[in-house]
C-alpha positions in Angstrom: 0.0 0.0 0.0 1.1 3.5 -0.7 2.8 5.5 2.0 1.8 8.9 0.6 -0.9 11.2 1.9 -3.1 13.8 0.2 -5.0 16.8 1.3 -8.6 17.5 0.6 -9.9 21.1 0.9 -13.5 22.3 0.5 -15.3 25.5 1.3 -18.5 25.3 3.2 -21.5 27.7 2.9 -20.3 29.5 6.0 -16.9 29.9 4.5 -18.4 31.5 1.4 -20.4 33.9 3.5 -17.4 34.8 5.6 -15.4 35.6 2.4 -18.3 37.7 1.2 -17.9 39.8 4.4 -14.3 40.4 3.5 -12.6 37.7 5.6 -9.5 35.8 4.4 -9.7 33.0 1.8 -10.6 29.9 3.9 -8.8 27.4 1.6 -5.5 29.3 2.0 -5.8 29.1 5.8 -6.7 25.4 5.7 -4.0 24.6 3.3 -1.4 26.1 5.6 -2.8 24.3 8.7 -2.8 20.9 7.0 0.6 21.3 5.4 2.0 22.3 8.8 0.3 19.2 10.3 1.8 17.0 7.6 5.3 18.4 8.2 5.1 17.9 12.0 4.1 14.2 11.6 6.3 13.5 8.6 3.6 12.7 6.2 4.7 13.0 2.5 2.0 14.9 0.6 1.5 13.7 -3.0 -1.4 15.8 -4.0 -3.8 18.6 -2.8 -7.4 18.5 -3.9 -9.2 21.9 -3.8 -13.0 21.8 -4.2 -14.0 25.2 -5.4 -17.8 24.6 -5.4 -19.9 24.0 -2.3 -22.0 21.1 -3.4 -24.4 19.2 -1.2 -23.8 15.8 -2.9 -20.8 13.9 -4.2 -22.2 14.2 -7.7 -21.8 18.0 -7.4 -18.1 17.8 -6.3 -15.7 16.7 -9.1 -12.6 16.8 -6.9 -14.3 14.5 -4.3 -15.2 12.0 -7.1 -11.6 11.9 -8.2 -10.4 11.5 -4.6 -12.8 8.6 -3.9 -11.7 6.8 -7.1 -8.1 7.0 -6.0 -8.9 6.0 -2.4 -10.7 2.9 -3.8 -7.6 2.2 -5.8 -5.5 2.3 -2.6 -3.3 5.2 -3.9 -3.2 7.0 -0.6 -2.2 5.9 2.9 -4.3 8.7 4.4 -6.3 11.8 3.6 -5.8 15.0 5.5 -8.9 17.1 6.0 -9.9 19.9 8.4 -13.1 18.2 9.7 -14.9 15.0 8.9 -17.9 16.9 7.5 -15.7 18.4 4.8 -15.7 14.9 3.2 -19.4 14.2 3.2 -22.3 16.3 4.4 -24.9 14.8 2.1 -27.5 12.2 2.8 -27.0 8.8 4.2 -26.2 7.4 0.8 -23.3 9.7 0.2 -22.0 9.1 3.7 -22.2 5.4 3.1 -20.2 5.8 -0.1 -17.5 7.7 1.7 -17.2 5.4 4.7 -17.2 2.3 2.5 -14.5 3.6 0.2 -12.2 4.4 3.2 -13.0 1.2 5.1 -12.5 -1.3 2.2 -9.2 0.4 1.1 -7.9 0.8 4.7 -7.2 4.6 4.1 -6.8 6.8 7.2 -8.6 10.0 7.7 -6.4 12.6 9.4 -7.8 15.7 11.0 -6.0 18.2 13.3 -8.0 16.7 16.2 -8.0 13.0 15.5 -6.8 10.2 13.2 -9.5 7.8 12.1 -8.8 4.2 11.2 -12.0 3.0 9.3 -11.1 -0.6 10.2 -11.0 0.1 13.9 -14.5 -0.6 15.4 -14.5 2.5 17.7 -13.1 4.8 15.0 -15.6 3.5 12.5 -18.4 4.2 15.0 -17.0 7.6 15.8 -16.7 8.4 12.1 -20.3 7.4 11.3 -21.6 9.4 14.3 -19.6 12.5 13.3 -21.0 12.2 9.7 -24.6 11.8 11.1 -24.2 14.8 13.4 -22.7 17.0 10.6 -25.7 16.1 8.4 -28.1 17.2 11.2 -26.2 20.4 11.7 -26.3 21.1 8.0 -30.1 20.7 7.9 -30.4 23.1 10.8 -28.2 25.7 9.2 -30.1 25.3 6.0 -33.4 25.9 7.7 -32.1 29.0 9.4 -30.7 30.2 6.1 -34.0 29.7 4.3 -35.9 31.5 7.1 -33.5 34.4 6.8 -33.9 34.6 3.1 -37.7 34.6 3.4 -37.5 37.4 6.0 -35.3 39.4 3.6 -37.8 38.9 0.8 -40.7 40.1 3.0 -38.6 43.1 3.7 -38.2 43.8 0.0 -34.5 43.0 -0.2 -32.9 41.3 -3.2 -32.0 37.8 -2.2 -28.6 37.8 -4.0 -27.4 36.0 -7.0 -27.3 37.3 -10.5 -29.4 40.4 -10.9 -32.2 40.4 -13.5 -31.6 41.9 -16.9 -31.8 45.7 -16.5 -30.6 45.8 -12.9 -27.4 45.6 -10.9 -27.4 44.3 -7.3 -26.2 46.8 -4.7 -25.3 46.4 -1.0 -27.8 48.2 1.2 -26.3 51.1 3.2 -25.8 50.2 6.9 -28.0 47.1 6.5 -27.6 43.5 5.7 -28.6 42.4 2.2 -28.9 43.8 -1.2 -31.2 45.8 -3.4 -31.5 46.4 -7.1 -30.6 49.5 -9.1 -31.4 50.1 -12.8 -28.5 49.9 -15.3 -28.1 50.8 -18.9 -30.3 47.8 -20.0 -33.3 49.2 -18.1 -34.5 51.1 -21.2 -34.4 47.9 -23.2 -36.7 46.3 -20.6 -39.1 49.2 -20.8 -39.0 49.0 -24.6 -39.9 45.3 -24.5 -43.0 45.9 -22.3 -44.0 49.0 -24.3 -43.8 47.2 -27.7 -45.7 44.2 -26.3 -48.5 46.2 -24.6 -49.0 48.9 -27.2 -49.2 46.7 -30.2 -52.2 44.3 -30.1 -50.8 42.0 -32.8 -47.3 41.9 -31.3 -46.7 38.4 -29.9 -43.5 37.2 -28.3 -42.2 35.7 -31.6 -42.7 39.0 -33.5 -41.4 41.0 -30.5 -38.2 38.9 -30.5 -37.6 39.5 -34.2 -38.4 43.2 -33.8 -35.9 43.7 -31.0 -33.2 41.9 -33.0 -34.0 44.0 -36.0 -33.7 47.2 -34.0 -30.2 46.1 -32.7 -31.2 45.3 -29.1 -29.2 42.5 -27.5 -29.6 40.3 -24.4 -27.5 40.4 -21.2 -24.9 38.1 -22.9 -24.7 40.4 -25.9 -26.4 37.8 -28.2 -29.7 38.0 -30.1 -32.9 37.7 -28.1 -34.8 34.5 -28.2 -38.4 33.7 -27.2 -37.5 32.2 -23.9 -35.6 35.3 -22.8 -38.5 37.5 -23.8 -41.1 35.4 -21.9 -38.9 35.4 -18.8 -38.7 39.2 -18.9 -42.4 39.7 -19.5 -43.3 37.3 -16.7 -40.9 38.6 -14.0 -42.6 40.6 -11.3 -39.3 42.3 -10.3 -39.8 44.8 -13.1 -43.0 46.0 -11.5 -41.2 46.6 -8.2 -41.7 43.2 -6.5 -39.5 40.6 -4.9 -40.6 36.9 -5.3 -40.1 33.9 -3.1 -40.4 30.3 -4.4 -40.8 31.3 -8.0 -38.2 28.7 -9.0 -38.5 25.8 -6.6 -35.7 23.2 -6.1 -36.8 19.7 -7.1 -34.6 16.6 -6.8 -34.9 13.9 -9.4 -33.4 10.4 -9.1 -32.5 8.8 -12.5 -30.4 5.7 -12.8 -29.4 6.1 -9.2 -28.1 9.6 -9.7 -29.7 12.7 -7.9 -30.0 15.8 -10.0 -31.6 19.2 -9.3 -34.1 21.0 -11.4 -35.6 24.4 -10.9 -39.1 24.4 -12.6 -41.4 27.5 -12.4 -43.8 27.4 -9.5 -47.2 29.0 -10.1 -47.9 29.4 -6.4 -45.0 31.7 -5.4 -45.1 34.6 -3.0 -44.8 38.2 -4.0 -43.6 41.1 -1.7 -43.2 44.8 -2.3 -39.5 45.4 -3.1 -37.3 48.3 -2.1 -36.0 48.8 -5.6 -37.2 51.2 -8.3 -39.7 49.5 -10.7 -39.0 49.8 -14.4 -42.7 49.7 -15.5 -45.9 50.8 -13.9 -48.4 48.5 -12.3 -50.9 49.2 -15.2 -48.3 48.1 -17.8 -47.5 45.0 -15.8 -51.2 44.1 -15.6 -51.7 44.7 -19.3 -48.7 42.5 -20.2 -49.9 39.6 -18.0 -53.5 39.9 -19.4 -52.2 39.8 -22.9 -49.9 36.8 -22.2 -52.8 34.9 -20.7 -55.1 35.8 -23.6 -52.6 34.8 -26.2 -51.6 31.5 -24.5 -52.9 28.6 -26.6 -51.7 25.2 -27.5 -52.0 23.6 -30.9 -52.4 20.2 -29.1 -54.7 19.2 -26.2 -53.8 20.9 -22.9 -53.1 17.4 -21.4 -50.3 17.0 -23.9 -47.3 18.9 -25.0 -46.2 19.7 -28.6 -43.3 17.4 -29.5 -43.0 18.1 -33.2 -41.3 21.5 -34.0 -42.2 21.0 -37.7 -45.9 20.5 -37.0 -48.2 21.9 -39.7 -45.2 23.0 -41.9 -43.8 19.8 -43.4 -45.6 18.7 -46.6 -45.2 15.3 -48.3 -43.7 15.9 -51.8 -45.5 12.8 -53.1 -49.1 13.2 -52.1 -49.2 16.8 -50.8 -50.5 15.9 -47.3 -49.0 17.2 -44.1 -46.6 14.9 -42.5 -46.9 13.7 -38.9 -44.5 12.7 -36.1 -44.4 9.6 -34.0 -42.0 8.0 -31.5 -40.0 4.9 -32.4 -37.4 3.3 -30.1 -37.0 6.5 -28.1 -36.6 8.7 -31.2 -39.2 10.8 -32.9 -39.7 10.4 -36.7 -41.7 12.3 -39.3 -43.7 10.2 -41.7 -46.6 10.5 -44.2 -49.6 8.8 -42.8 -51.1 8.3 -46.3 -48.5 5.5 -47.1 -47.6 7.0 -50.5 -44.1 5.5 -50.4 -42.4 8.5 -48.9 -39.5 7.4 -46.6 -39.5 8.7 -43.0 -36.7 10.6 -41.2 -35.7 11.5 -37.7 -36.9 14.9 -36.7 -33.4 16.0 -35.7 -32.1 15.0 -39.1 -34.8 17.2 -40.8 -34.1 20.1 -38.5 -30.4 20.0 -39.4 -31.2 19.9 -43.1 -33.7 22.8 -42.6 -31.2 25.0 -40.8 -28.6 24.2 -43.4 -31.0 25.2 -46.2 -31.9 28.4 -44.4 -28.2 29.3 -44.1 -27.7 28.6 -47.8 -30.8 30.7 -48.7 -29.6 33.6 -46.5 -26.1 33.6 -48.1 -27.6 33.2 -51.6 -30.2 35.9 -51.0 -27.7 38.4 -49.7 -25.2 37.8 -52.5 -24.6 40.8 -54.9 -25.6 38.8 -57.9 -28.8 37.8 -56.2 -29.5 41.3 -55.1 -29.1 42.5 -58.7 -31.7 39.9 -59.7 -34.2 41.1 -57.2 -37.2 43.0 -58.4 -35.4 46.4 -58.3 -35.3 46.4 -62.1 -39.0 45.6 -62.3 -39.6 48.4 -59.9 -37.8 50.9 -62.2 -39.8 49.5 -65.2 -43.1 49.9 -63.4 -42.2 53.4 -62.2 -41.2 54.5 -65.7 -44.4 52.9 -67.1 -46.5 54.7 -64.5 -44.7 58.0 -65.3 -45.4 57.6 -69.0 -49.1 56.7 -68.4 -49.5 59.8 -66.2 -47.9 61.9 -68.9 -50.3 60.6 -71.5 -53.3 61.2 -69.3 -52.1 64.7 -68.7 -51.8 65.2 -72.5 -55.3 64.0 -73.1 -56.6 66.4 -70.4 -54.9 69.2 -72.3 -56.6 68.1 -75.5 -59.9 68.0 -73.8 -59.4 71.6 -72.6 -58.5 72.7 -76.1 -61.6 71.1 -77.4 -63.7 73.3 -75.2 -61.8 76.4 -76.5 -62.3 75.2 -80.2 -66.1 74.7 -79.7 -66.3 78.1 -78.0 -64.5 79.8 -80.9 -66.7 78.0 -83.5 -64.0 75.8 -84.9 -65.7 72.7 -83.6 -69.4 72.2 -84.2 -71.3 70.7 -81.2 -71.5 67.4 -82.9 -67.8 67.3 -83.6 -67.1 68.4 -80.1 -69.1 65.5 -78.6 -67.5 63.0 -80.9 -64.0 64.3 -80.0 -64.8 64.3 -76.3 -66.0 60.7 -76.5 -62.8 59.6 -78.1 -60.6 61.4 -75.6 -62.6 60.2 -72.6 -62.4 56.6 -73.8 -58.6 56.9 -74.2 -58.3 58.6 -70.9 -60.3 55.9 -69.1 -58.1 53.2 -70.7 -55.0 55.0 -69.6 -56.3 55.6 -66.1 -57.2 51.9 -65.7 -53.7 50.9 -66.9 -52.2 53.5 -64.5 -54.2 52.1 -61.6 -53.1 48.5 -62.4 -49.4 49.6 -62.7 -49.7 51.5 -59.5 -51.2 48.5 -57.7 -48.3 46.3 -59.1 -45.8 48.8 -57.9 -47.3 49.1 -54.4 -47.3 45.3 -54.2 -43.7 45.1 -55.3 -42.7 47.7 -52.7 -44.5 45.7 -50.0 -42.8 42.5 -51.2 -39.4 44.2 -51.1 -40.1 45.4 -47.5 -41.1 41.9 -46.6 -37.9 40.5 -48.1 -35.7 43.0 -46.3 -37.6 42.3 -43.0 -37.3 38.6 -43.5 -33.5 38.6 -43.7 -32.9 39.5 -40.0 -35.7 37.2 -39.0 -34.1 34.2 -40.7 -30.8 35.1 -39.2 -32.4 35.3 -35.8 -34.0 31.9 -36.2 -30.7 30.3 -37.4 -28.8 31.7 -34.4 -31.4 30.9 -31.6 -33.2 27.8 -32.9 -30.8 25.3 -31.3 -30.9 27.1 -27.9 -34.7 27.1 -27.8 -35.8 24.1 -25.7 -39.5 24.2 -26.4 -40.9 22.5 -29.5 -43.8 24.9 -29.4 -41.5 27.9 -29.5 -39.4 26.4 -32.3 -42.6 25.8 -34.3 -43.7 29.4 -33.8 -40.2 30.7 -34.8 -40.4 28.6 -38.1 -43.9 29.8 -38.8 -42.7 33.4 -38.6 -40.4 32.9 -41.6 -41.7 29.9 -43.5 -45.1 29.2 -45.1 -44.4 25.5 -45.9 -41.6 22.9 -46.3 -41.9 20.3 -49.1 -40.3 17.0 -48.0 -38.8 14.4 -50.3 -36.9 11.2 -49.5 -36.6 7.8 -51.2 -33.7 6.1 -49.5 -33.9 4.2 -46.3 -31.7 4.1 -43.2 -29.4 1.3 -44.4 -29.2 2.5 -48.1 -25.5 2.2 -49.3 -25.9 5.5 -51.2 -26.9 7.3 -48.0 -29.8 9.6 -47.3 -31.2 11.6 -50.2 -33.4 13.8 -48.0 -34.3 17.1 -49.7 -36.3 20.0 -48.5 -37.9 22.8 -50.6 -38.5 25.8 -48.3 -41.1 28.4 -49.1 -40.2 31.6 -47.1 -42.9 34.1 -46.4 -42.3 35.9 -49.7 -44.8 35.6 -52.5 -43.7 33.3 -55.4 -40.5 32.4 -53.7 -39.1 29.0 -52.7 -35.7 27.5 -52.1 
């Protein structure tokens, strides 16, 4: 067995709070203490593990996982640690993992107060008792901590952590805790609420595209996505409130591993905050009412949309909309009319779709493509309209001269009537042609505006699609830029020639596909 020792250092919650108050780095102090102890007793130190995070479980502490694997491999004669609870303060399962690893490997645990031999009956009992008591102490500290945080929320103080977009956290003067102060992004938050509330047809998808088009960016400097917009619109902090329990901690056990999730909790508490609100109560109420009114699901409420391509993917063989179904843990799209169209994994179609959108965007923005855009047609229509208007003006002049000629006796009344009928007929034909040309020109201008507005929207979808977790939000994003996608595929999964999947995308531009 090895004769070397190692040192394990970990910060507790109390250590982190002490450092926040300006006290010395705990790990530095502990390292000096344990190195001095090793020198006094002649322990050769082969490695020092420093756990930066303060996780409650072994799964949250990578250095502890590495240490245990080496202890089980009998690499160390002993491990130096400040207190037993630094090794394991988790539940009984974690404590059992630690004691078993040290016992079966015969590895000593050395603290400044005592040396534990896990194979000694009394030391083993003492070790288990210390771990049990440390767990109880941890629960007691956690209860006091949560009670203090709730009291701070009732008092309107910010509970710490990362401040919401549009705010910075600031230490309260001569008081414990923090508050929020608006920063440079506060105006962006106000713009988000204003655009959403003042425009009845402005949903979260359209709002996201509008913000990106105007040059606004999120807290990370990237484009806004629908998830960020919804979080902002639903956060009561912007109306001057502090929440408690809005994101509850839920532990999930999967394959024997415990993981933490933080789902939204509908029944959270709201308290009046000390910070300056960015929006009025009326604006907040209007935004929540609109969000509630616009919330709908394209599937029954008891289910959740799983297919981001729902309603958009059209079979290239029979023209029917394709559907999705699970198979062996993976979702596939298929044509339920059994026309011979081969199915594909949804993620494969999504990759092909994003690739086609990227190609479309590059091709559409290319100079040669720009030259082929209807700018030439626009010039032709404008010239044609100008010519028609000039001809109409000339006829009006002829009609005016006809009145002069009849008044001077050059034209007889009968000739005047005949001449007027001819001129009126020509004028009506020219006016009809001018109206038609003007309508075509107006439509062309609207189409050009749509084309120009679509470019940043497509770019926004390409950049944010992969980071959007909800299939429903993905579907809404695609619907904002695409009218339909024609799907074609004839080769199966095991075809030696590979997949021949092809997509024809119809962007929301008249008479355009790619």
